[in-house]
GUBADREN-698539 format. One record per residue (C-alpha): residue in one letter; x, y, z. Coordinates in nm, 2 decimals. Example, Ala and Ser with C-alpha at 12.3 -4.5 7.8 and 13.67 -1.06 7.14 Angstrom:
residues 2
["A"; [1.23; -0.45; 0.78]] ["S"; [1.37; -0.11; 0.71]] 
end
This chain:
residues 255
["M"; [11.03; 11.68; 10.28]] ["T"; [11.16; 11.90; 9.98]] ["R"; [11.49; 11.78; 9.92]] ["A"; [11.36; 11.38; 9.99]] ["F"; [11.15; 11.48; 9.68]] ["R"; [11.37; 11.61; 9.48]] ["S"; [11.64; 11.35; 9.46]] ["E"; [11.39; 11.04; 9.42]] ["V"; [11.28; 11.30; 9.11]] ["V"; [11.66; 11.23; 9.01]] ["K"; [11.65; 10.92; 9.09]] ["M"; [11.30; 10.89; 8.82]] ["R"; [11.51; 10.99; 8.50]] ["R"; [11.70; 10.65; 8.52]] ["P"; [11.62; 10.46; 8.22]] ["A"; [11.55; 10.18; 8.42]] ["M"; [11.23; 10.42; 8.52]] ["L"; [11.09; 10.28; 8.25]] ["L"; [11.00; 9.94; 8.28]] ["G"; [10.76; 10.04; 8.53]] ["P"; [10.52; 10.29; 8.29]] ["L"; [10.58; 10.04; 8.01]] ["A"; [10.47; 9.74; 8.21]] ["M"; [10.11; 9.93; 8.32]] ["V"; [10.11; 10.03; 7.93]] ["A"; [10.10; 9.65; 7.80]] ["F"; [9.92; 9.53; 8.13]] ["A"; [9.69; 9.81; 8.07]] ["V"; [9.62; 9.77; 7.67]] ["L"; [9.68; 9.41; 7.68]] ["G"; [9.35; 9.36; 7.89]] ["T"; [9.17; 9.61; 7.72]] ["T"; [9.24; 9.45; 7.38]] ["L"; [9.12; 9.05; 7.51]] ["G"; [8.81; 9.24; 7.70]] ["I"; [8.74; 9.42; 7.33]] ["S"; [8.81; 9.12; 7.19]] ["R"; [8.57; 8.90; 7.31]] ["A"; [8.24; 9.09; 7.35]] ["D"; [8.11; 9.01; 7.00]] ["R"; [8.07; 8.69; 7.20]] ["G"; [7.78; 8.80; 7.43]] ["T"; [7.92; 8.64; 7.70]] ["G"; [8.01; 8.79; 8.06]] ["E"; [7.94; 9.14; 8.08]] ["L"; [8.20; 9.32; 7.90]] ["T"; [7.98; 9.30; 7.54]] ["V"; [7.94; 9.47; 7.23]] ["A"; [7.57; 9.66; 7.36]] ["R"; [7.73; 9.70; 7.72]] ["L"; [8.07; 9.82; 7.57]] ["S"; [7.81; 10.09; 7.38]] ["Q"; [7.67; 10.26; 7.62]] ["S"; [7.79; 10.60; 7.75]] ["D"; [7.99; 10.46; 8.06]] ["G"; [8.14; 10.21; 7.89]] ["F"; [8.52; 10.29; 7.89]] ["A"; [8.53; 10.29; 8.23]] ["L"; [8.36; 10.01; 8.27]] ["M"; [8.63; 9.87; 8.04]] ["L"; [8.91; 10.08; 8.31]] ["Q"; [8.83; 9.87; 8.59]] ["R"; [8.88; 9.57; 8.51]] ["T"; [9.27; 9.71; 8.49]] ["V"; [9.34; 9.79; 8.83]] ["D"; [9.44; 9.45; 8.92]] ["F"; [9.75; 9.50; 8.64]] ["L"; [9.85; 9.81; 8.75]] ["G"; [9.78; 9.82; 9.08]] ["I"; [10.04; 9.53; 9.11]] ["V"; [10.29; 9.76; 8.91]] ["A"; [10.18; 10.03; 9.10]] ["L"; [10.25; 9.85; 9.45]] ["G"; [10.61; 9.67; 9.30]] ["V"; [10.77; 10.04; 9.23]] ["V"; [10.70; 10.21; 9.55]] ["A"; [10.78; 9.89; 9.73]] ["I"; [11.10; 9.84; 9.57]] ["A"; [11.20; 10.23; 9.59]] ["V"; [11.15; 10.22; 9.92]] ["A"; [11.32; 9.93; 10.09]] ["Q"; [11.65; 9.96; 9.84]] ["E"; [11.74; 10.17; 10.02]] ["Y"; [11.76; 9.99; 10.28]] ["S"; [11.88; 9.64; 10.11]] ["H"; [12.18; 9.92; 9.95]] ["G"; [12.25; 10.02; 10.30]] ["T"; [12.25; 10.39; 10.15]] ["L"; [11.89; 10.44; 10.44]] ["R"; [12.16; 10.59; 10.61]] ["N"; [12.38; 10.82; 10.40]] ["L"; [12.01; 10.95; 10.32]] ["L"; [11.95; 11.09; 10.74]] ["V"; [12.35; 11.17; 10.75]] ["F"; [12.20; 11.42; 10.45]] ["E"; [11.81; 11.53; 10.55]] ["P"; [11.78; 11.40; 10.95]] ["R"; [11.40; 11.47; 11.00]] ["R"; [11.34; 11.13; 10.95]] ["L"; [10.92; 11.17; 10.91]] ["R"; [11.02; 11.46; 10.63]] ["L"; [11.29; 11.19; 10.41]] ["L"; [11.00; 10.92; 10.39]] ["A"; [10.70; 11.21; 10.33]] ["G"; [10.96; 11.33; 10.01]] ["K"; [11.02; 10.96; 9.91]] ["V"; [10.64; 10.85; 9.91]] ["A"; [10.51; 11.14; 9.80]] ["A"; [10.75; 11.14; 9.47]] ["N"; [10.69; 10.79; 9.40]] ["L"; [10.30; 10.82; 9.43]] ["L"; [10.29; 11.07; 9.18]] ["Y"; [10.55; 10.89; 8.91]] ["V"; [10.27; 10.65; 8.98]] ["A"; [9.98; 10.87; 8.95]] ["V"; [10.13; 10.99; 8.62]] ["M"; [10.21; 10.68; 8.44]] ["T"; [9.84; 10.62; 8.53]] ["S"; [9.68; 10.89; 8.38]] ["V"; [9.94; 10.80; 8.08]] ["A"; [9.84; 10.44; 8.06]] ["A"; [9.45; 10.54; 8.11]] ["G"; [9.56; 10.75; 7.77]] ["V"; [9.62; 10.52; 7.58]] ["V"; [9.38; 10.23; 7.67]] ["L"; [9.17; 10.50; 7.55]] ["T"; [9.29; 10.57; 7.24]] ["V"; [9.33; 10.23; 7.17]] ["A"; [8.99; 10.10; 7.29]] ["L"; [8.88; 10.42; 7.04]] ["L"; [9.09; 10.25; 6.73]] ["F"; [8.98; 9.93; 6.81]] ["A"; [8.60; 9.83; 6.91]] ["P"; [8.48; 9.96; 6.59]] ["S"; [8.65; 9.66; 6.43]] ["K"; [8.41; 9.44; 6.69]] ["G"; [8.06; 9.67; 6.63]] ["I"; [8.12; 9.85; 7.01]] ["D"; [7.97; 10.23; 6.96]] ["T"; [8.24; 10.46; 7.10]] ["D"; [8.09; 10.75; 7.04]] ["G"; [7.93; 10.81; 7.39]] ["W"; [8.28; 10.69; 7.55]] ["L"; [8.41; 11.15; 7.45]] ["H"; [8.07; 11.25; 7.39]] ["D"; [7.72; 11.21; 7.64]] ["G"; [7.98; 11.02; 7.89]] ["L"; [8.33; 11.23; 7.93]] ["G"; [8.21; 11.29; 8.24]] ["T"; [8.18; 10.88; 8.38]] ["S"; [8.50; 10.82; 8.19]] ["L"; [8.68; 11.11; 8.35]] ["A"; [8.51; 11.02; 8.66]] ["G"; [8.66; 10.66; 8.58]] ["I"; [9.04; 10.77; 8.55]] ["G"; [8.98; 10.92; 8.84]] ["D"; [8.85; 10.67; 9.04]] ["L"; [9.11; 10.44; 8.89]] ["V"; [9.41; 10.66; 9.02]] ["L"; [9.31; 10.67; 9.30]] ["A"; [9.27; 10.29; 9.46]] ["V"; [9.56; 10.23; 9.22]] ["L"; [9.79; 10.49; 9.47]] ["G"; [9.63; 10.32; 9.73]] ["F"; [9.81; 10.00; 9.64]] ["G"; [10.14; 10.22; 9.58]] ["L"; [10.07; 10.35; 9.97]] ["L"; [10.08; 9.98; 10.05]] ["G"; [10.37; 9.92; 9.93]] ["A"; [10.62; 10.18; 10.06]] ["I"; [10.44; 10.04; 10.39]] ["L"; [10.61; 9.66; 10.31]] ["A"; [10.89; 9.85; 10.25]] ["V"; [10.97; 10.06; 10.52]] ["V"; [10.85; 9.73; 10.83]] ["L"; [10.99; 9.44; 10.56]] ["R"; [11.39; 9.64; 10.44]] ["S"; [11.34; 9.43; 10.15]] ["P"; [11.23; 9.45; 9.78]] ["A"; [11.11; 9.09; 9.72]] ["P"; [10.95; 9.00; 10.02]] ["A"; [10.79; 9.33; 10.05]] ["V"; [10.65; 9.31; 9.67]] ["I"; [10.56; 8.92; 9.70]] ["A"; [10.35; 8.98; 10.06]] ["G"; [10.19; 9.29; 9.94]] ["V"; [10.09; 9.12; 9.57]] ["A"; [10.04; 8.77; 9.80]] ["W"; [9.75; 8.95; 10.00]] ["T"; [9.56; 9.17; 9.77]] ["G"; [9.59; 8.95; 9.52]] ["P"; [9.47; 8.59; 9.60]] ["L"; [9.46; 8.58; 10.00]] ["E"; [9.18; 8.84; 10.00]] ["N"; [9.01; 8.72; 9.64]] ["L"; [8.99; 8.30; 9.86]] ["L"; [8.90; 8.46; 10.20]] ["T"; [8.59; 8.62; 9.99]] ["A"; [8.48; 8.39; 9.77]] ["A"; [8.48; 8.20; 10.14]] ["W"; [8.30; 8.48; 10.30]] ["Q"; [8.16; 8.73; 10.08]] ["S"; [8.15; 8.98; 10.37]] ["V"; [8.48; 8.95; 10.53]] ["G"; [8.50; 9.09; 10.13]] ["H"; [8.37; 9.43; 10.29]] ["W"; [8.68; 9.50; 10.52]] ["L"; [8.98; 9.37; 10.36]] ["P"; [9.20; 9.71; 10.23]] ["G"; [9.20; 9.52; 9.83]] ["Q"; [8.87; 9.48; 9.84]] ["Q"; [8.83; 9.82; 9.90]] ["L"; [9.10; 9.99; 9.67]] ["A"; [8.91; 9.75; 9.36]] ["A"; [8.57; 9.90; 9.51]] ["I"; [8.71; 10.20; 9.47]] ["A"; [8.78; 10.12; 9.11]] ["D"; [8.44; 9.99; 9.01]] ["H"; [8.30; 10.32; 9.19]] ["G"; [8.09; 10.07; 9.36]] ["N"; [8.06; 9.70; 9.38]] ["S"; [7.87; 9.40; 9.50]] ["V"; [8.16; 9.39; 9.76]] ["S"; [8.14; 9.68; 9.86]] ["S"; [7.90; 10.02; 9.79]] ["Y"; [8.22; 10.30; 9.66]] ["G"; [8.10; 10.54; 9.99]] ["W"; [8.18; 10.29; 10.19]] ["A"; [8.54; 10.13; 10.01]] ["L"; [8.64; 10.54; 10.01]] ["G"; [8.58; 10.55; 10.41]] ["L"; [8.68; 10.22; 10.50]] ["G"; [9.04; 10.23; 10.25]] ["S"; [9.08; 10.64; 10.39]] ["V"; [9.14; 10.48; 10.76]] ["F"; [9.34; 10.17; 10.63]] ["G"; [9.57; 10.43; 10.46]] ["V"; [9.50; 10.67; 10.79]] ["V"; [9.64; 10.35; 11.04]] ["A"; [9.97; 10.25; 10.80]] ["V"; [10.09; 10.59; 10.73]] ["V"; [10.11; 10.62; 11.05]] ["A"; [10.23; 10.31; 11.22]] ["G"; [10.49; 10.34; 10.90]] ["A"; [10.61; 10.68; 10.99]] ["G"; [10.64; 10.54; 11.37]] ["L"; [10.83; 10.23; 11.32]] ["F"; [11.05; 10.43; 11.02]] ["Q"; [11.08; 10.74; 11.32]] ["R"; [11.18; 10.42; 11.62]] ["R"; [11.39; 10.15; 11.43]] ["D"; [11.72; 10.13; 11.43]] ["V"; [11.94; 10.17; 11.14]] ["A"; [12.19; 9.94; 11.10]] ["A"; [12.37; 9.99; 10.72]] 
end
């Protein structure tokens, strides 16, 4: 597992791998600045008064989970599935024939990469928000004083939710064995399909994996409580890991 982890880390040093972090930062900053710029209109949840509270930054950060989750899903899905599409998986198995160790090291490295990317994006968002928010009349003093614990917990919840998206991308890559279908399937399921189902039958959203990830980022919402989302999300994660590992272990590698 250690050798597989290290080999994956070497790939992350390529210049092309910077596209993921840049996309995360860009989407997060864009969503944050748009939310702040609309706060002085006094409509919606992100108002000046609401964002001036101690948990204002955590609330604003919750709005970035969809963007960051999609990027994380794509990054991990591509990293895993391209071994099939490029025909390099067989070569990797020559050096590490223990399949589960290979898969575990590869996925662990990519999930760590996603966690670091998300943390960096959250830090950039905080910096931009602290500079931009006062111009809209938002008091940010509480974010780093009375609300420091809440702000850090918000970052932790965001990282946890984004890791869930990354794990979903890894499982889809193992099942579909091609980057494009894995990314498309993941985005379609967690985005429009789950949202349509939840809009039509809110009780259904209480059982959908993507909705649980959103609830984790929100620290609980109208669809699921935080505890329920963590519990059910963990069950989904364990089932997905077991199923994906079993499939990776038993399926023939044709190329």
